[in-house]
C-alpha positions in Angstrom: -16.1 15.9 -33.4 -19.2 16.0 -31.1 -21.5 16.3 -34.1 -20.4 13.0 -35.5 -20.5 11.3 -32.1 -24.0 12.6 -31.5 -25.1 11.6 -35.0 -23.6 8.1 -34.8 -24.8 7.6 -31.2 -28.3 8.5 -32.1 -28.3 6.3 -35.2 -27.2 3.4 -33.0 -30.3 3.9 -30.9 -32.8 3.8 -33.8 -31.0 0.9 -35.5 -31.1 -1.4 -32.5 -33.4 -3.2 -30.0 -33.1 -5.3 -26.9 -29.7 -5.4 -25.2 -28.1 -3.6 -28.1 -30.5 -0.7 -27.6 -29.7 -0.4 -23.9 -26.0 -0.3 -24.7 -26.6 2.3 -27.5 -28.7 4.4 -25.2 -26.1 4.4 -22.4 -23.4 5.3 -24.9 -25.5 8.1 -26.4 -26.2 9.6 -22.9 -22.4 9.4 -22.2 -21.8 11.5 -25.4 -24.4 14.0 -24.3 -22.8 14.3 -20.9 -19.5 15.1 -22.5 -21.2 17.7 -24.6 -22.9 19.1 -21.5 -19.5 19.2 -19.8 -18.1 21.3 -22.7 -21.1 23.6 -22.4 -20.5 24.1 -18.7 -22.3 27.1 -17.3 -22.2 29.0 -20.5 -25.4 29.9 -22.4 -23.9 28.7 -25.7 -21.2 26.3 -26.7 -18.9 29.1 -27.7 -19.6 31.3 -24.7 -22.2 34.1 -24.3 -23.2 34.3 -27.9 -25.0 31.9 -30.3 -22.3 30.8 -32.8 -21.0 28.2 -35.2 -20.8 25.3 -32.8 -24.4 25.9 -31.7 -25.5 26.0 -35.4 -23.8 22.7 -36.2 -25.1 20.8 -33.2 -28.7 22.2 -32.7 -29.8 20.6 -36.0 -29.5 17.1 -34.5 -31.8 18.1 -31.6 -34.9 17.5 -33.8 -34.0 13.8 -33.7 -33.7 13.7 -29.9 -37.4 13.2 -29.1 -37.2 10.1 -31.4 -34.2 8.8 -29.5 -35.9 9.4 -26.2 -39.0 7.5 -27.3 -37.1 4.5 -28.6 -34.5 4.5 -25.8 -37.0 5.2 -22.9 -35.1 8.2 -21.4 -35.4 12.0 -21.2 -32.4 14.2 -22.1 -33.6 16.9 -19.7 -33.4 14.3 -16.9 -29.9 13.0 -17.9 -28.4 16.3 -19.0 -30.4 19.3 -17.6 -27.9 22.0 -18.8 -28.0 20.5 -22.3 -31.8 20.5 -22.2 -31.8 24.1 -21.3 -29.3 24.9 -24.1 -31.6 23.1 -26.6 -34.6 25.2 -25.4 -32.5 28.4 -25.5 -31.4 27.7 -29.1 -34.8 26.7 -30.3 -36.1 29.9 -28.8 -34.2 31.8 -31.5 -36.5 32.6 -34.4 -33.7 31.7 -36.9 -33.4 28.2 -35.4 -37.1 27.6 -34.9 -37.8 28.3 -38.6 -35.2 26.0 -39.9 -35.4 22.8 -37.8 -37.5 19.9 -39.0 -40.5 19.1 -36.9 -39.7 16.3 -34.4 -42.9 14.3 -35.2 -41.8 14.1 -38.9 -38.4 12.8 -37.9 -40.2 10.2 -35.7 -42.3 9.1 -38.6 -39.2 8.8 -40.8 -37.3 6.8 -38.2 -40.4 4.5 -37.7 -40.4 3.9 -41.4 -36.7 3.2 -41.5 -37.0 0.8 -38.5 -39.7 -1.1 -40.4 -37.6 -1.2 -43.6 -34.6 -2.6 -41.7 -36.8 -5.2 -39.8 -36.2 -3.6 -36.4 -39.9 -3.1 -35.6 
């Protein structure tokens, strides 16, 4: 469930501007705070070990720098435990090797925003 909320919330950020962007940003941050609440004080979403939930959700983190740039916020400031979880997951070689590079995601989103007349 969180994966779809994160995906849809992030898409709402890159698909909007102005007042709609501010609303989308706030809704996205609320979703991340719920996810951070589920994480709690655990190292990983399932507990002490990296598992299925982490695998499902960490893939979307490559999009986060783009959402931050467009929305004018920092996930680490809004959700520090979630920011630490992202760093912990990305510190795993298996994760680092498979995630797309954030700058390539940013380029793609910039192209999509232009195609849709947002920029």
